[in-house]
C-alpha positions, 0 to 999 in steps of 0.5 A: 124878311131880312135877307142881309145875313144870306147875302153876307154869307153867299154874296149877291149873285148867288142870292139872286140865283137862289131867288130865281131857283125858288120862284122857278121851283114854285112855277115848275110844280104849279105848271106841271100839276095845272097843265098851264099852257098859253098854246093850249088856251089859244087853240081851244079858244080858236076852236070855239071852246071855253073849257079847262085850258082857257080857264086855267090860263085866265086863273093864272093871269088873274092870280098874278095880277091880283098878287102883284097889284095888291102887293104894290098898293100895300107898299111891299113892291114897287115895279116902277123901276123894273127892267121891263118898265125902265127901258123903252118898249117896242110896239113894233116888236111886240106886234111882230114878235108876239105874232111870230111867237104865237104861231110858233107855239102852235107849230111846236105844240107848246109855249116856251114855259110848257116845253121846259116843264114837259122836258123835265118830265121826260119828253124828248120832243120838248128837249129838242124844241127847248134847245132850239128855242134857247139857241135862237133866243141867244142868236137874237140877243147877241148873235147874227140875228141881233141886227134884224131884231134891233131893226124891227124893234126900232121901227116903233118904240114908246115915247119918253125913254120908258115903257108905257104903264097902261093904267097911268096912260089911261088916267085910271086909278091904280086900284083898277088893276086889282079890280080887273084881276078880281073880275078875270078871276071870277070869270075863270072860276065860273068857267072852272065850274062849268067844266067841272075842274077840280080844286086841286088844279085851280090851286096849282093854276093859281100857284103859277100866277103866285110864282110870278108875284113871288119873283117880283117880290124877291128881286125887289127885296134884293134890290133894296139891300144890294150894294150892286144895282139889281134888276127888279124882274120876275119870271120869263123864259126867253132871255133866261133860257139864252142866259142859262145856256151861255152860263154853262158854256162860258166860265166867266158868266155870272150868277143871277136871277135868270140862271137860277130860274130855268134849273128851278123850273126843271127841278120843280117839274121833275119832282112834281111829275115823279111824285105823281108818277108822270115821268115818261120818255116821249119822242117824235111820232114822225118827220112832220111833227119834228119839222114843225116843232123845230120851226116853231121853236125857232120862231118862238126864240126870235119872237119872244126876244123881239117881243120882250118876253115869252108867253110867261114873260110878256103874257103874265109877268109883264101883264101883271104890271100893266106894261103896255108893250107886254099887253100888246105882245100877249094880244098878238100871241093870241092872234098868232096862235089862233091864226096858225091853228086855223091855217093848220085846219085845227089838226093835232092835239090841243097841247102836249101831254 
C-alpha cells in the first residue's frame, strides 16, 4: 500500500491520526458486537467457569498473536523497534500496576476498553468511569502522581536498556509465537463449541485481535516513509485516553495515532450499537456501585500507566509481540481481577451490559 500520496496531501501527523481512527473504528465495531472484556473473562474464570467470555478473550488474544507473528515472519512488519520494545520495561511496574488494574476493572465493572465501548452506546456509568480513568492516567503520566509512578517503575527494570522479548530470552524459534497463537485459538474454538457461541460473535471476537495487528501494520508502514520519526505502536487505551483528553484541552497538542484511536473506538462502537438497535442510556443504580466504579477507574488509570498498558495495551497488543513486561502485567491483571472478585464474594454481574 502506497501511503506517500496521502502523507503529501494531509501531512504525517494527520495520517497517523487517521490510521489510529481506522484501527479504532475496527476495534469499536468488533468489541461492541463480541462483548470482549478482560474483566468479564477473569470474573468468569474466578468463579470456576470456562464459558463464552473466556472463549471470546482467548480467541481475541490468539488472533492478535497469529496475525502479528505471521506478518512478522513474512516480513510485512518489524516490531523490534516498537515503542514498547525499544525502551526499558519495568518488572515492578508490571506487577504492581497489573494487580491494581486488575482489581480496579472488577470494581469498575469493565476494563478500560470495554468502558470506552459502552460509553459510546449510552452507558453513563462508563462515561463517568472513563473520564476518571483518563484524568488519573494523565496525572500519572505528567501530573502529581508521576513521581510515585516513576519510583515504583524504577524498582526493577529490564536489563540492556530495552524490554525483553520472551521468545529471544528463552532461545525459542521465532515460529513459536505463531504456533502458540494457533494452539490458543484451538482451545478458544473448542470452548466456543461447548458453549454454543455463534459464528457471528466469533468473527467479531477475532476482529478485535485483527484490529491490534492492523494498528501495528499501519504504524509500521508510516514509519518506513515518514520524514520525522514515527513510533511503531498499536492499540492501548491508558496513554491514548490521557493524550486525547489533553488534545482537546491544549490548542498546541499535535495530531498522532493515539489521538485518532479513541474517537475511532467511539465512532465504531456507536455505529455498531445503532445498527444493532442497542443504544440505551444507563446510569448508576445506587451510591455503592458509583463509589466502586470511581475507585476502580482511578486504580485502572494509575495501574495501567504504571504497568505500561491496559487490558488491551499490555494484555493483547504487548502480548502479541511477546514483550516480557506485557505478559507479566497481563498475568497480574488476571490475578488482581480474580482476587478482587473473590474479596467481593462474587457479587454482581460478570460484566456491564
